Backbone as CSV, one residue per row, in Angstrom:
resi,resn,N_x,N_y,N_z,CA_x,CA_y,CA_z,C_x,C_y,C_z
1,UNK,0.845,-1.201,0.000,0.000,0.000,0.000,0.887,1.261,0.000
2,UNK,0.477,2.275,-0.736,1.297,3.502,-0.755,1.226,4.207,0.581
3,UNK,2.303,4.920,0.889,2.383,5.650,2.149,1.725,7.010,1.977
4,UNK,0.611,7.221,2.672,-0.120,8.490,2.574,0.290,9.487,3.643
5,UNK,1.289,9.107,4.468,1.681,9.998,5.558,2.108,11.375,5.084
6,UNK,3.025,11.494,4.147,3.467,12.818,3.691,2.339,13.618,3.059
7,UNK,1.414,12.967,2.323,0.302,13.694,1.709,-0.626,14.261,2.770
8,UNK,-0.891,13.507,3.805,-1.763,14.010,4.873,-1.119,15.174,5.603
9,UNK,0.204,15.162,5.687,0.880,16.256,6.373,0.886,17.532,5.527
10,UNK,0.759,17.410,4.195,0.764,18.595,3.344,-0.569,19.339,3.388
11,UNK,-1.640,18.658,3.665,-2.964,19.288,3.598,-3.110,20.416,4.602
12,UNK,-2.806,20.213,5.889,-2.943,21.320,6.826,-1.992,22.465,6.502
13,UNK,-0.785,22.148,6.005,0.171,23.201,5.681,-0.342,24.073,4.549
14,UNK,-0.838,23.457,3.471,-1.382,24.223,2.347,-2.601,25.030,2.766
15,UNK,-3.459,24.410,3.570,-4.662,25.113,4.005,-4.313,26.299,4.900
16,UNK,-3.311,26.113,5.771,-2.917,27.221,6.652,-2.295,28.359,5.850
17,UNK,-1.504,28.005,4.815,-0.956,29.058,3.971,-2.053,29.805,3.229
18,UNK,-3.082,29.111,2.782,-4.187,29.775,2.103,-4.945,30.704,3.031
19,UNK,-5.170,30.264,4.271,-5.855,31.122,5.244,-5.022,32.344,5.595
20,UNK,-3.709,32.163,5.714,-2.839,33.291,6.024,-2.811,34.307,4.892
21,UNK,-2.752,33.817,3.656,-2.761,34.733,2.513,-4.086,35.465,2.404
22,UNK,-5.192,34.757,2.681,-6.495,35.399,2.630,-6.632,36.443,3.733
23,UNK,-6.127,36.124,4.915,-6.171,37.090,6.018,-5.357,38.331,5.680
24,UNK,-4.180,38.133,5.083,-3.344,39.262,4.705,-4.033,40.125,3.646
25,UNK,-4.689,39.477,2.686,-5.392,40.228,1.643,-6.536,41.040,2.233
26,UNK,-7.325,40.422,3.103,-8.431,41.135,3.720,-7.940,42.288,4.590
27,UNK,-6.839,42.055,5.310,-6.303,43.105,6.181,-5.829,44.301,5.371
28,UNK,-5.089,44.051,4.292,-4.614,45.149,3.452,-5.777,45.862,2.769
29,UNK,-6.797,45.106,2.362,-7.975,45.726,1.757,-8.682,46.627,2.762
30,UNK,-8.760,46.168,4.014,-9.364,47.005,5.049,-8.602,48.296,5.270
31,UNK,-7.261,48.224,5.205,-6.459,49.442,5.345,-6.710,50.395,4.183
32,UNK,-6.749,49.848,2.958,-6.968,50.698,1.787,-8.337,51.355,1.811
33,UNK,-9.315,50.689,2.416,-10.667,51.247,2.444,-10.816,52.274,3.543
34,UNK,-10.295,51.988,4.725,-10.539,52.843,5.884,-9.504,53.939,6.078
35,UNK,-8.258,53.711,5.647,-7.203,54.691,5.924,-7.458,56.051,5.276
36,UNK,-7.783,56.136,3.968,-8.028,57.470,3.399,-9.172,58.210,4.075
37,UNK,-10.286,57.501,4.316,-11.428,58.158,4.962,-11.089,58.541,6.396
38,UNK,-10.402,57.644,7.111,-10.061,57.942,8.498,-9.099,59.110,8.622
39,UNK,-8.080,59.151,7.779,-7.116,60.251,7.829,-7.777,61.566,7.437
40,UNK,-8.671,61.523,6.433,-9.377,62.741,6.025,-10.248,63.270,7.154
41,UNK,-10.998,62.389,7.808,-11.841,62.821,8.922,-11.003,63.344,10.079
42,UNK,-9.875,62.689,10.341,-9.024,63.128,11.452,-8.429,64.501,11.175
43,UNK,-7.937,64.730,9.952,-7.390,66.038,9.602,-8.464,67.116,9.635
44,UNK,-9.666,66.783,9.160,-10.758,67.751,9.200,-11.113,68.096,10.640
45,UNK,-11.148,67.084,11.496,-11.453,67.324,12.909,-10.375,68.183,13.568
46,UNK,-9.109,67.926,13.247,-8.026,68.726,13.815,-8.108,70.172,13.342
47,UNK,-8.483,70.385,12.085,-8.637,71.748,11.575,-9.776,72.478,12.278
48,UNK,-10.910,71.790,12.440,-12.048,72.402,13.119,-11.701,72.711,14.570
49,UNK,-11.007,71.792,15.233,-10.611,72.007,16.623,-9.662,73.194,16.745
50,UNK,-8.726,73.330,15.807,-7.782,74.446,15.859,-8.494,75.781,15.688
51,UNK,-9.461,75.832,14.763,-10.214,77.074,14.565,-11.071,77.376,15.790
52,UNK,-11.694,76.355,16.370,-12.519,76.570,17.558,-11.690,77.113,18.719
53,UNK,-10.480,76.588,18.905,-9.649,77.055,20.012,-9.230,78.502,19.842
54,UNK,-9.114,78.963,18.597,-8.729,80.350,18.364,-9.908,81.307,18.428
55,UNK,-11.088,80.859,17.981,-12.228,81.767,17.840,-13.134,81.757,19.061
56,UNK,-13.407,80.600,19.629,-14.366,80.520,20.741,-13.988,81.371,21.945
57,UNK,-12.712,81.474,22.327,-12.402,82.371,23.459,-12.724,83.834,23.201
58,UNK,-12.844,84.229,21.933,-13.159,85.618,21.603,-14.656,85.908,21.646
59,UNK,-15.492,84.871,21.693,-16.944,85.055,21.714,-17.399,85.258,23.159
60,UNK,-18.173,86.312,23.449,-18.693,86.484,24.826,-19.534,85.290,25.254
61,UNK,-19.557,85.020,26.540,-20.265,83.854,27.055,-21.758,83.891,26.746
62,UNK,-22.342,85.061,26.741,-23.790,85.130,26.502,-24.157,84.841,25.054
63,UNK,-23.205,84.955,24.143,-23.458,84.630,22.740,-22.927,83.254,22.351
64,UNK,-22.292,82.575,23.258,-21.718,81.270,22.982,-22.705,80.184,23.385
65,UNK,-23.236,79.401,22.427,-24.205,78.352,22.787,-23.631,77.310,23.727
66,UNK,-22.298,77.122,23.694,-21.703,76.147,24.586,-21.853,76.492,26.048
67,UNK,-22.148,77.760,26.343,-22.343,78.162,27.739,-23.655,77.631,28.294
68,UNK,-24.674,77.525,27.442,-25.999,77.111,27.893,-26.246,75.616,27.696
69,UNK,-25.467,74.980,26.834,-25.678,73.559,26.559,-24.753,72.708,27.420
70,UNK,-25.185,71.508,27.785,-24.328,70.632,28.598,-23.200,69.976,27.795
71,UNK,-23.129,70.266,26.516,-22.093,69.686,25.670,-21.586,70.753,24.708
72,UNK,-20.394,70.556,24.205,-19.816,71.497,23.269,-20.317,71.286,21.853
73,UNK,-20.193,72.307,21.055,-20.604,72.251,19.655,-19.354,72.337,18.783
74,UNK,-18.839,71.214,18.308,-17.664,71.274,17.432,-17.996,71.961,16.119
75,UNK,-17.110,72.823,15.703,-17.319,73.566,14.465,-17.973,74.916,14.662
76,UNK,-18.298,75.277,15.901,-18.934,76.565,16.155,-17.996,77.715,15.794
77,UNK,-16.712,77.566,16.141,-15.745,78.600,15.799,-15.569,78.745,14.301
78,UNK,-15.580,77.621,13.579,-15.463,77.677,12.123,-16.672,78.348,11.502
79,UNK,-17.865,78.052,12.040,-19.083,78.675,11.526,-19.065,80.184,11.765
80,UNK,-18.619,80.591,12.937,-18.534,82.026,13.240,-17.530,82.698,12.307
81,UNK,-16.420,82.032,12.021,-15.410,82.602,11.135,-15.949,82.786,9.721
82,UNK,-16.672,81.783,9.217,-17.245,81.881,7.873,-18.258,83.020,7.796
83,UNK,-19.130,83.117,8.801,-20.133,84.180,8.818,-19.473,85.550,8.918
84,UNK,-18.440,85.656,9.756,-17.758,86.937,9.934,-17.059,87.375,8.652
85,UNK,-16.374,86.456,7.983,-15.701,86.804,6.731,-16.708,87.194,5.653
86,UNK,-17.851,86.514,5.623,-18.886,86.857,4.647,-19.434,88.256,4.907
87,UNK,-19.663,88.594,6.176,-20.157,89.936,6.521,-19.131,91.012,6.179
88,UNK,-17.847,90.717,6.421,-16.807,91.688,6.075,-16.753,91.893,4.559
89,UNK,-16.882,90.801,3.796,-16.898,90.933,2.345,-18.086,91.729,1.847
90,UNK,-19.262,91.518,2.457,-20.446,92.281,2.075,-20.306,93.750,2.450
91,UNK,-19.659,94.015,3.593,-19.496,95.404,4.030,-18.541,96.167,3.128
92,UNK,-17.436,95.518,2.731,-16.467,96.204,1.876,-16.946,96.346,0.437
93,UNK,-18.063,95.722,0.091,-18.589,95.847,-1.272,-19.334,97.151,-1.486
94,UNK,-19.769,97.809,-0.396,-20.489,99.069,-0.568,-19.533,100.253,-0.486
95,UNK,-20.086,101.459,-0.628,-19.265,102.667,-0.699,-18.533,102.933,0.610
96,UNK,-19.235,102.795,1.736,-18.609,103.055,3.027,-17.469,102.070,3.302
97,UNK,-17.700,100.812,2.988,-16.656,99.818,3.217,-15.439,100.055,2.344
98,UNK,-15.651,100.403,1.083,-14.507,100.679,0.206,-13.730,101.898,0.679
99,UNK,-14.446,102.904,1.191,-13.769,104.097,1.697,-12.897,103.770,2.905
100,UNK,-13.454,103.012,3.838,-12.669,102.618,5.008,-11.492,101.725,4.619
101,UNK,-11.691,100.873,3.620,-10.615,99.999,3.175,-9.471,100.801,2.569
102,UNK,-9.806,101.794,1.748,-8.756,102.637,1.161,-8.022,103.426,2.239
103,UNK,-8.754,103.894,3.245,-8.116,104.612,4.348,-7.148,103.703,5.108
104,UNK,-7.570,102.466,5.363,-6.700,101.523,6.055,-5.475,101.163,5.238
105,UNK,-5.637,101.013,3.914,-4.495,100.680,3.069,-3.508,101.846,2.997
106,UNK,-4.007,103.079,2.970,-3.103,104.230,2.975,-2.320,104.302,4.281
107,UNK,-2.985,103.957,5.368,-2.299,103.961,6.657,-1.200,102.897,6.697
108,UNK,-1.513,101.685,6.216,-0.513,100.612,6.220,0.630,100.892,5.251
109,UNK,0.355,101.605,4.174,1.404,101.898,3.195,2.437,102.894,3.717
110,UNK,2.157,103.541,4.839,3.110,104.500,5.411,3.972,103.884,6.510
111,UNK,3.651,102.677,6.923,4.457,102.002,7.938,5.628,101.318,7.226
112,UNK,6.879,101.595,7.624,8.031,101.125,6.837,8.067,99.623,6.588
113,UNK,7.932,98.793,7.618,8.078,97.347,7.447,6.760,96.697,7.038
114,UNK,5.673,97.167,7.609,4.363,96.558,7.371,3.920,96.741,5.928
115,UNK,4.270,97.861,5.304,3.764,98.130,3.952,4.274,97.112,2.940
116,UNK,5.541,96.701,3.076,6.066,95.698,2.155,5.413,94.340,2.351
117,UNK,5.243,93.932,3.613,4.609,92.650,3.897,3.153,92.646,3.465
118,UNK,2.433,93.727,3.770,1.012,93.778,3.406,0.831,93.813,1.888
119,UNK,1.672,94.570,1.204,1.550,94.653,-0.246,1.816,93.321,-0.929
120,UNK,2.831,92.595,-0.442,3.140,91.299,-1.041,2.030,90.289,-0.784
121,UNK,1.546,90.226,0.460,0.476,89.284,0.788,-0.811,89.611,0.038
122,UNK,-1.121,90.889,-0.088,-2.343,91.274,-0.808,-2.267,90.874,-2.275
123,UNK,-1.116,91.077,-2.882,-0.970,90.725,-4.300,-1.055,89.216,-4.499
124,UNK,-0.459,88.448,-3.575,-0.505,86.992,-3.688,-1.937,86.488,-3.558
125,UNK,-2.672,86.979,-2.558,-4.038,86.513,-2.353,-4.947,86.956,-3.486
126,UNK,-4.759,88.149,-4.012,-5.578,88.599,-5.132,-5.317,87.755,-6.372
127,UNK,-4.072,87.326,-6.553,-3.737,86.516,-7.722,-4.298,85.107,-7.605
128,UNK,-4.200,84.510,-6.407,-4.626,83.128,-6.229,-6.137,83.017,-6.119
129,UNK,-6.783,83.935,-5.374,-8.209,83.826,-5.104,-9.051,84.313,-6.269
130,UNK,-8.498,85.203,-7.097,-9.274,85.761,-8.203,-9.776,84.660,-9.121
131,UNK,-11.053,84.716,-9.468,-11.658,83.699,-10.333,-11.138,83.778,-11.756
132,UNK,-10.712,84.958,-12.178,-10.203,85.125,-13.536,-8.704,84.875,-13.630
133,UNK,-8.075,84.515,-12.518,-6.637,84.313,-12.524,-6.293,82.976,-13.166
134,UNK,-5.155,82.944,-13.847,-4.663,81.706,-14.457,-3.530,81.094,-13.646
135,UNK,-3.325,81.560,-12.396,-2.231,81.059,-11.569,-2.505,79.619,-11.161
136,UNK,-1.472,78.802,-11.324,-1.541,77.388,-10.951,-2.750,76.706,-11.585
137,UNK,-2.998,77.003,-12.840,-4.066,76.354,-13.584,-3.511,75.351,-14.596
138,UNK,-2.176,75.276,-14.696,-1.564,74.445,-15.738,-0.401,73.659,-15.153
139,UNK,-0.356,72.376,-15.489,0.747,71.502,-15.091,1.669,71.338,-16.294
140,UNK,2.957,71.391,-16.057,3.910,71.323,-17.162,5.154,70.560,-16.722
141,UNK,5.973,70.193,-17.706,7.262,69.554,-17.465,8.362,70.470,-17.978
142,UNK,9.439,70.550,-17.213,10.597,71.351,-17.596,11.845,70.516,-17.365
143,UNK,12.871,70.787,-18.135,14.150,70.101,-17.958,14.896,70.746,-16.798
144,UNK,14.824,70.101,-15.652,15.431,70.603,-14.431,15.703,69.416,-13.512
145,UNK,16.848,69.361,-12.851,17.910,70.380,-12.714,19.000,70.311,-13.778
146,UNK,18.883,69.392,-14.749,19.888,69.302,-15.808,19.199,68.853,-17.082
147,UNK,19.808,69.050,-18.231,19.214,68.565,-19.484,19.046,67.057,-19.467
148,UNK,17.899,66.601,-19.924,17.584,65.184,-19.926,16.884,64.711,-18.671
149,UNK,16.808,65.555,-17.649,16.107,65.230,-16.399,14.890,66.142,-16.290
150,UNK,13.697,65.550,-16.299,12.465,66.323,-16.353,11.807,66.395,-14.974
151,UNK,11.253,67.547,-14.657,10.538,67.769,-13.400,9.147,68.313,-13.699
152,UNK,8.224,68.010,-12.807,6.848,68.503,-12.932,6.725,69.821,-12.175
153,UNK,6.121,70.795,-12.812,5.922,72.103,-12.201,4.561,72.666,-12.547
154,UNK,4.272,73.813,-11.962,2.996,74.493,-12.168,3.272,75.885,-12.724
155,UNK,2.673,76.170,-13.856,2.847,77.474,-14.489,2.015,78.497,-13.731
156,UNK,2.676,79.510,-13.195,1.973,80.535,-12.423,1.658,81.779,-13.245
157,UNK,2.013,81.779,-14.510,1.653,82.896,-15.387,2.862,83.432,-16.124
158,UNK,2.610,84.407,-16.972,3.691,85.064,-17.702,4.483,85.951,-16.746
159,UNK,5.670,86.323,-17.174,6.566,87.125,-16.337,6.761,88.482,-16.991
160,UNK,5.970,89.477,-16.604,6.153,90.822,-17.159,7.212,91.588,-16.358
161,UNK,7.212,92.886,-16.500,8.126,93.716,-15.734,9.543,93.671,-16.251
162,UNK,10.500,93.930,-15.353,11.903,94.012,-15.740,12.422,92.699,-16.300
163,UNK,12.049,91.573,-15.659,12.544,90.276,-16.122,12.023,89.969,-17.514
164,UNK,10.733,90.219,-17.738,10.171,89.959,-19.053,10.784,90.831,-20.136
165,UNK,11.155,92.075,-19.798,11.739,92.968,-20.794,13.178,92.591,-21.123
166,UNK,13.879,91.971,-20.158,15.259,91.584,-20.415,15.359,90.349,-21.302
167,UNK,14.330,89.517,-21.322,14.355,88.296,-22.130,13.939,88.608,-23.559
168,UNK,14.545,87.890,-24.485,14.240,88.123,-25.900,12.893,87.533,-26.299
169,UNK,12.491,86.426,-25.640,11.261,85.744,-26.006,10.278,85.806,-24.838
170,UNK,9.086,85.281,-25.078,8.064,85.236,-24.037,8.474,84.243,-22.959
171,UNK,8.443,84.680,-21.703,8.862,83.841,-20.587,7.693,83.650,-19.634
172,UNK,7.725,82.535,-18.894,6.704,82.216,-17.912,7.394,81.830,-16.609
173,UNK,6.654,81.971,-15.516,7.138,81.563,-14.200,6.594,80.172,-13.893
174,UNK,7.479,79.259,-13.540,7.108,77.877,-13.252,7.577,77.542,-11.832
175,UNK,6.643,77.090,-11.014,6.973,76.664,-9.663,7.153,75.154,-9.657
176,UNK,8.356,74.696,-9.315,8.679,73.267,-9.256,8.699,72.855,-7.784
177,UNK,7.666,72.157,-7.293,7.620,71.778,-5.878,8.506,70.581,-5.581
178,UNK,8.792,70.399,-4.305,9.570,69.251,-3.855,8.637,68.120,-3.435
179,UNK,9.191,66.921,-3.356,8.449,65.719,-2.969,8.960,65.237,-1.611
180,UNK,8.088,64.880,-0.660,6.617,64.854,-0.753,5.954,66.124,-0.232
181,UNK,6.743,67.161,0.076,6.190,68.405,0.606,6.093,69.424,-0.520
182,UNK,4.907,69.638,-1.080,4.793,70.546,-2.230,4.764,72.022,-1.855
183,UNK,4.819,72.350,-0.547,4.798,73.761,-0.160,6.148,74.440,-0.354
184,UNK,7.206,73.668,-0.521,8.523,74.232,-0.816,8.933,73.816,-2.221
185,UNK,9.822,74.588,-2.800,10.240,74.264,-4.155,11.114,75.350,-4.728
186,UNK,11.130,75.440,-6.057,12.001,76.361,-6.777,11.184,77.128,-7.807
187,UNK,11.501,78.405,-7.953,10.859,79.244,-8.959,11.778,79.337,-10.159
188,UNK,11.280,78.877,-11.308,12.052,78.900,-12.547,11.398,79.873,-13.515
189,UNK,12.198,80.694,-14.150,11.725,81.616,-15.182,12.295,81.124,-16.504
190,UNK,11.421,80.604,-17.347,11.849,79.917,-18.564,11.130,80.487,-19.782
191,UNK,11.747,80.374,-20.947,11.014,80.687,-22.173,9.846,79.727,-22.351
192,UNK,8.791,80.238,-22.921,7.596,79.420,-23.096,7.874,78.201,-23.965
193,UNK,8.815,78.299,-24.868,9.127,77.180,-25.762,9.797,76.023,-25.032
194,UNK,10.353,76.255,-23.845,11.014,75.210,-23.085,10.101,74.566,-22.049
195,UNK,8.839,74.911,-22.052,7.864,74.366,-21.102,6.905,73.471,-21.867
196,UNK,6.809,72.212,-21.460,5.923,71.236,-22.103,4.661,71.112,-21.255
197,UNK,3.536,71.553,-21.782,2.274,71.518,-21.056,1.728,70.096,-20.987
198,UNK,1.077,69.765,-19.862,0.469,68.458,-19.655,-1.043,68.607,-19.569
199,UNK,-1.741,67.525,-19.892,-3.207,67.556,-19.873,-3.787,67.260,-18.496
200,UNK,-2.985,66.806,-17.556,-3.500,66.496,-16.221,-3.882,67.775,-15.490
201,UNK,-4.798,67.635,-14.537,-5.233,68.773,-13.749,-4.205,69.098,-12.669
202,UNK,-4.371,70.280,-12.049,-3.468,70.674,-10.970,-3.592,69.713,-9.797
203,UNK,-4.811,69.266,-9.497,-5.010,68.313,-8.403,-4.296,66.997,-8.681
204,UNK,-4.372,66.517,-9.916,-3.673,65.283,-10.268,-2.160,65.460,-10.199
205,UNK,-1.676,66.634,-10.598,-0.245,66.894,-10.504,0.237,66.922,-9.066
206,UNK,-0.551,67.515,-8.165,-0.166,67.556,-6.754,-0.164,66.145,-6.164
207,UNK,-1.157,65.329,-6.522,-1.191,63.946,-6.030,0.037,63.172,-6.490
208,UNK,0.438,63.384,-7.730,1.601,62.669,-8.248,2.874,63.100,-7.526
209,UNK,2.989,64.381,-7.222,4.182,64.888,-6.542,4.226,64.406,-5.098
210,UNK,3.098,64.497,-4.396,3.064,64.101,-2.987,3.328,62.607,-2.841
211,UNK,2.802,61.802,-3.758,2.972,60.349,-3.677,4.327,59.885,-4.197
212,UNK,5.148,60.795,-4.674,6.438,60.396,-5.221,6.339,59.615,-6.511
213,UNK,5.296,59.847,-7.285,5.107,59.149,-8.557,4.307,57.869,-8.453
214,UNK,3.857,57.508,-7.238,3.061,56.285,-7.100,1.671,56.449,-7.700
215,UNK,1.118,57.662,-7.613,-0.200,57.946,-8.184,0.008,58.720,-9.477
216,UNK,-0.190,58.055,-10.598,0.001,58.673,-11.911,-1.330,58.738,-12.633
217,UNK,-1.783,59.922,-13.044,-3.077,60.023,-13.727,-3.032,59.381,-15.097
218,UNK,-4.152,58.898,-15.596,-4.175,58.277,-16.928,-4.010,59.306,-18.032
219,UNK,-3.603,58.819,-19.176,-3.411,59.673,-20.345,-4.739,59.765,-21.099
220,UNK,-5.377,60.936,-21.068,-6.681,61.132,-21.718,-6.559,61.831,-23.068
221,UNK,-5.371,61.998,-23.576,-5.191,62.704,-24.842,-5.549,61.825,-26.032
222,UNK,-5.877,62.484,-27.102,-6.123,61.766,-28.349,-4.802,61.438,-29.024
223,UNK,-4.878,60.648,-30.097,-3.660,60.261,-30.815,-2.959,61.479,-31.411
224,UNK,-3.736,62.442,-31.925,-3.138,63.641,-32.500,-2.440,64.474,-31.441
225,UNK,-3.063,64.584,-30.266,-2.451,65.353,-29.191,-1.172,64.697,-28.695
226,UNK,-1.137,63.365,-28.664,0.076,62.667,-28.240,1.223,62.920,-29.205
227,UNK,0.938,62.851,-30.490,1.982,63.087,-31.475,2.467,64.530,-31.429
228,UNK,1.539,65.483,-31.227,1.927,66.886,-31.146,2.796,67.145,-29.921
229,UNK,2.435,66.530,-28.792,3.233,66.708,-27.570,4.612,66.083,-27.716
230,UNK,4.689,64.912,-28.373,5.983,64.264,-28.575,6.870,65.114,-29.484
231,UNK,6.287,65.692,-30.519,7.061,66.557,-31.412,7.573,67.786,-30.675
232,UNK,6.719,68.355,-29.826,7.128,69.541,-29.082,8.229,69.208,-28.078
233,UNK,8.152,68.048,-27.423,9.192,67.664,-26.483,10.524,67.433,-27.189
234,UNK,10.480,66.788,-28.350,11.711,66.589,-29.112,12.312,67.920,-29.549
235,UNK,11.448,68.875,-29.895,11.935,70.195,-30.259,12.562,70.885,-29.066
236,UNK,11.962,70.720,-27.888,12.522,71.317,-26.674,13.869,70.713,-26.337
237,UNK,13.989,69.392,-26.518,15.264,68.734,-26.247,16.380,69.250,-27.166
238,UNK,16.053,69.349,-28.456,17.062,69.810,-29.406,17.434,71.264,-29.143
239,UNK,16.479,72.073,-28.686,16.772,73.482,-28.396,17.677,73.612,-27.186
240,UNK,17.399,72.809,-26.149,18.200,72.886,-24.933,19.595,72.305,-25.109
241,UNK,19.722,71.286,-25.971,21.038,70.665,-26.168,21.939,71.498,-27.052
242,UNK,21.348,72.350,-27.875,22.169,73.159,-28.795,22.757,74.380,-28.109
């Protein structure tokens, strides 16, 4: 009779390996499902808590619902901030508000250190928040930090003024962020011909940079657009190498 001992010993081993692999698959799937939602909720909660800690102490007790309720109201400070900013925006839209705003800006423009900081911050916020602004609306590739090495950047617009007048051709400002922290990076001023535009959105570009290239958006271009982009990249390469 054949010896079935070794075969019987293999069955529990194979079955245990299958259960372990299935457990590992389910565990990783659970992480992929819950981690993004959990981290998003946690960050949102931390943001709301930070705003509440800054705003709620400024609200008088008689106007604070938390004084009369046996429990706190998370997000009350954020709600007050949104309402307050909306009221300030509505107030500055009329004649009296614009007059007071101009008076305040003239006052700040006479303070030696404050005027430079206020002017720079105001220009940045007006450029980014403006609905008609084209800042950070385009993702592009540039040859940086050396020829043949490409980096992803965000076109922040054309470069007028002294820099634009010194250049022979049309130049643009490109912000090249670092990975995985996109808040720091390098400002490059390049001719428009050396910037290769991409079809991905700014959000997709930020995801790709933060993930270190792990999250790559799909190519939604048509065949004609692909050939045109390839021709333009080859032209950029030949221009930079010459």
